[in-house]
N, C-alpha and C positions, 0 to 999 in steps of 0.2 A: 503493500498500501504505499504512495506516494506520501513524502512528511509532512505537508500541508493536511491532505485529508485522517492523518491518525489522528493529528492534533486537534484536527476539528473535533473527530469523534471521542477525543477525552477530556476536551475543554470547551466543546461547544455548549449552547445551551438547549438541546434536544431534552424532552421530558423524559422520566423515568415512568413510565407508566406500569410496569409488571415487574413482576418478582425475577421473572426469566431476563428482565436488562438489566437489574440490579444484579443478577450474578455476572450477566456480562461487563457490569463495570467495575465490580470486584476483581476479576482476571485482568482488567485490561491495565486499571491500577498498579495492580500487584507489580505485574512486569515491567510499566513503565517508572515505577519509582525505583525497583530493583535496577535498572540498566543507567537510572541517574547517578544511583549510589556508585556504581563498580567504575561506568565509561568516563562522570564527572573527575570521581577522585583521582584513578590514573592519568586523565589529563592534567588536573593541577600537579601530581608528584611529578610528574615528565618534563613540566615546563616547556621550554620551545620543542624539546626535541619529541615533541608528543605525535606527531605525524609521521614520524620515521617508525618510533614505537607501535604504532598502531597497523603500521603497512607490514611488520611481521608476522609470518604466517602463524608459529609458536604462541606468541601474545594475544591474537586474534583469539584460536582456539580455548587459551587462559581465559582469556573475558567472555570468550561466551559460555564456557564453564561456573565460572564465576556469577554470571548474569544469573544462569539456572538457581546456583545455590540460594545466591541472594532472592529472587523470587519465592523460594520454597519460605523464606523468613517475611518479607514482606507479604505474601497470601495472610500470615498469620497477623502480622500489622495492621492490615486492611479490615479484616474480618474483626480484630478490639473494635476498630473506629465506628464499623457498623454495628457492633452491641452499643457503644457506649450512643450512639445517636438515635438507634433505634428502640431501645429497652425501654426508655420513658413513653412508646406509642403502643407499648403490651398492656394488657392486663393480665396475663401469663408470661412471664419470662423463656417457659419451658418450649416454646411455641416458635419463637425467633431463635432460641439456641438447638432446637432440631430443625430449622431451616439451614442454619449456617454450616450444622454438622452434615445436612445434605446436599446441600448447593456448592462447599467444599470438594464435597466426595466426586462429585460432579465436574469441578473445574479439572480437579489432579486428574481425574478418566481420560476427561477429553483434550489433556495437556502430555499424556503420558507418552504416547507415538513420537513428540517431537522431542524429547527431554534425549539429550548425549548420553550414549551407552557408558560412558566415560564416568558416569556420575555413580554407577552401578544399578544394577536391576533391581534394587531396594529402593530404590531413591523416592519413587512415589510412595510406596506403604508407608515409608518413615513419614514425609509429609503428611499421609494421611491419619497417620498416629499423633504426629505431634498438634495437629489442625484439632482433633478430638481430643488433647488436653488440655489444649487451650478452652475448649469451650466449656470444658467439664471444669476447668478454672473460674472460667466466666462467670456460669453458674453458683459459685460458692462465693463470689465476691459483688460488690459496688464498680461498676462501670469507673474507669481511669481518667482524668480529662483528655483530650485525642491528643494537644497537647505533651502530654507525659508518655505518650503509648510508645514515643521512638525509643526511649530511653530502655524498654525493656528488652530488646533484641540487636541492639546497636553496634555494639561489640563484637557478634556474632556476625553479620553484614561486613565489619571492618577486616576483621581476619580472615575472610574468604578473599579479598581484593588482592590479585596478584601482581602485587609490589614487593620488593624483597622489605623484611620486618625493619630493618636499617632504617627505612626509607619512610616507614609507616608513621613511626611512634612518636611522639604521642595526640598523633589528630584524629583519636577517636569520635572528639567533638565537629567535625567538620560533616563526618558520616551521620551523624545525629541529629547535627541540621538540616540537614538534606532529607532524611525523614522526616521528622519535625515537618516541614517545609510545606513538604510535599502530600503528608497525612491530612494536616490542616485544611489543604487545599480541596484534598479530596472531600474533607468532611462539607466545608462550604459550600462545593460545588449539589454535592447529595442534597442539603437544605434546600437550594434553592431549587432544584431540579426534579424532585421527586415528591409526590404526594406519600407521604410515611403513612397515613392512617391507611388509605388504601393497600399499601405495600405490605402492611402488616395484616389485613384481615383477608389477600391473599396467599401467603405466608403462612395462615391457617387453615385456610383449604388444601393448602399442597402439603400440610404433614398430615393432614386431618384430626386435626386439633378440633 
């Protein structure tokens, strides 16, 4: 997809009128945020040499793998953001959490065939287990403010970026801030574009509640 069309899809003002569209929003934002964290950090650390570095096939492959690993983490971050926005709209939080579990599993299944083999045969399964664990944790506590969600897993994203550790430390705040900016942006877009009560009603229908 050409970049202008992709950005229009991500940041346009199209309404989120169905739970399926919300599912697509979740997947798209998780992928976008993961790539921004990995690629922009690598560019920043490479400085004037970034074009030469990004032209090297081994580095391109390393960035591709790192972006997928980051996606498995930002998928959780966006899920937690969705919980923070939508939970006040539900009378039964279990409805929302069931939907997060089921929709997340569909997203992961839909992406499984695209995952690099180098990530391992169990990468999708591990991602599903982590999502299920997050949903279980969310059900046991109050939602975090969206601005604080980035702190939960930023170190994980930072650690997988394919830049030598001697050049990275102590830059985890760079990744934390990138995560925060785009999670807050996703939250703002969700509130602007979605009919939240209508989405919650559809979730209840889809999960059989």
